[in-house]
C-alpha positions in Angstrom: -58.0 -30.2 -29.3 -61.5 -28.0 -30.7 -61.8 -25.3 -33.1 -63.8 -22.2 -32.6 -66.3 -21.4 -35.2 -67.2 -18.3 -36.8 -70.8 -17.2 -37.7 -71.6 -16.4 -41.4 -72.8 -12.8 -40.8 -68.9 -12.2 -38.5 -66.9 -13.5 -41.9 -69.7 -11.3 -43.9 -68.1 -8.3 -42.0 -64.3 -9.4 -42.7 -64.9 -9.7 -46.0 -66.7 -6.7 -46.9 -64.5 -4.8 -44.9 -62.2 -3.1 -47.5 -59.6 -2.0 -44.9 -58.9 -6.6 -44.4 -57.0 -7.6 -47.2 -57.7 -11.2 -47.9 -54.4 -13.5 -47.6 -52.9 -10.6 -45.7 -55.3 -9.8 -42.6 -57.7 -12.9 -42.8 -57.3 -15.9 -45.5 -60.1 -18.4 -46.2 -59.4 -22.5 -47.1 -62.1 -24.4 -48.6 -61.0 -28.0 -48.4 -63.7 -29.1 -50.3 -62.5 -32.0 -53.2 -64.5 -32.6 -56.0 -67.4 -30.4 -54.8 -65.4 -27.3 -55.1 -68.2 -26.0 -57.2 -71.3 -23.9 -57.5 -69.5 -21.0 -55.8 -66.8 -20.1 -53.3 -66.4 -17.3 -50.9 -64.5 -14.5 -52.7 -60.5 -14.5 -52.7 -60.5 -17.9 -50.8 -57.8 -20.4 -51.3 -59.0 -24.1 -52.1 -56.5 -26.9 -50.6 -58.8 -30.1 -51.2 -59.2 -32.3 -48.1 -58.2 -35.5 -49.7 -54.8 -33.5 -50.2 -54.5 -31.5 -47.3 -51.8 -33.6 -45.5 -49.4 -33.2 -48.4 -50.0 -29.3 -49.0 -50.7 -28.0 -45.1 -46.6 -27.2 -44.6 -47.1 -25.4 -47.8 -50.2 -22.9 -46.7 -48.3 -22.6 -43.3 -45.2 -21.0 -44.8 -47.0 -19.0 -47.6 -49.6 -17.5 -44.9 -48.1 -17.7 -41.3 -48.3 -14.0 -41.1 -52.1 -14.1 -41.2 -53.6 -13.4 -38.7 -56.9 -15.1 -39.0 -57.2 -18.3 -41.0 -60.6 -19.5 -41.9 -61.5 -23.1 -42.7 -64.6 -24.0 -44.7 -65.9 -27.4 -46.7 -69.4 -27.8 -47.5 -71.3 -28.2 -44.2 -68.5 -27.6 -42.1 -68.8 -30.8 -39.6 -66.0 -33.2 -40.8 -63.8 -32.3 -43.6 -63.3 -28.4 -42.2 -62.5 -28.8 -38.5 -60.5 -31.4 -39.2 -58.3 -29.7 -41.8 -58.2 -27.3 -39.2 -57.1 -29.5 -36.0 -54.4 -30.4 -38.6 -53.4 -26.6 -39.4 -53.1 -25.6 -35.7 -51.2 -28.8 -34.8 -48.7 -28.4 -37.6 -48.8 -24.9 -36.8 -47.5 -25.2 -33.1 -44.9 -27.8 -33.5 -43.2 -25.5 -36.4 -40.0 -23.6 -35.5 -42.0 -20.3 -36.6 -44.6 -20.5 -34.4 -47.3 -17.5 -34.9 -50.4 -16.3 -32.8 -53.1 -17.1 -35.7 -56.5 -17.1 -34.7 -57.8 -20.6 -36.3 -61.8 -20.8 -37.0 -64.0 -22.8 -38.9 -67.2 -21.8 -40.9 -70.0 -22.3 -39.0 -72.4 -24.3 -41.9 -70.3 -24.3 -44.4 -70.3 -22.8 -47.8 -74.1 -24.6 -48.3 -75.2 -22.0 -45.3 -72.8 -19.6 -46.7 -74.0 -19.3 -50.1 -77.5 -20.0 -48.9 -77.6 -16.6 -47.0 -75.6 -14.8 -49.9 -75.8 -16.1 -53.4 -77.9 -12.5 -54.3 -74.5 -10.7 -53.4 -71.9 -11.0 -55.6 -69.6 -9.7 -53.3 -69.7 -12.5 -51.1 -69.6 -15.2 -53.5 -67.8 -16.1 -56.9 -68.8 -18.5 -59.3 -72.0 -19.5 -57.9 -74.3 -21.8 -60.2 -77.4 -21.8 -59.0 -77.8 -25.7 -60.8 -75.6 -27.0 -58.3 -77.6 -25.7 -55.4 -80.6 -27.1 -56.8 -79.7 -30.4 -56.8 -80.1 -32.8 -53.8 -76.6 -34.9 -53.7 
């Protein structure tokens, strides 16, 4: 099962659209674990990948009416896509099936902060020291 990617520029338009309500019209799920520091997408929900199997049902029951769910991690190469697939599979196997668009942020939070670090409407808790270090 493949997962659709969304470009950072597309998500910028969604986040900046004042008619779009986070948690109602769209949801960003950040699955970073201990690396969930240094900055995040405003109004995103942190659901660490190491606990994702335990948390996925709660996420689905809380946000099953949100039409678009976007997953991200540091680079969106492993954790983000994997958690998006799990979310999609579990959603498809529940009795309350909904037509949710499940996407993964291309380039992850690393690319997001690189492009948007100077815009306070697009990043919360930004710490430049974190991003200058090699990890």
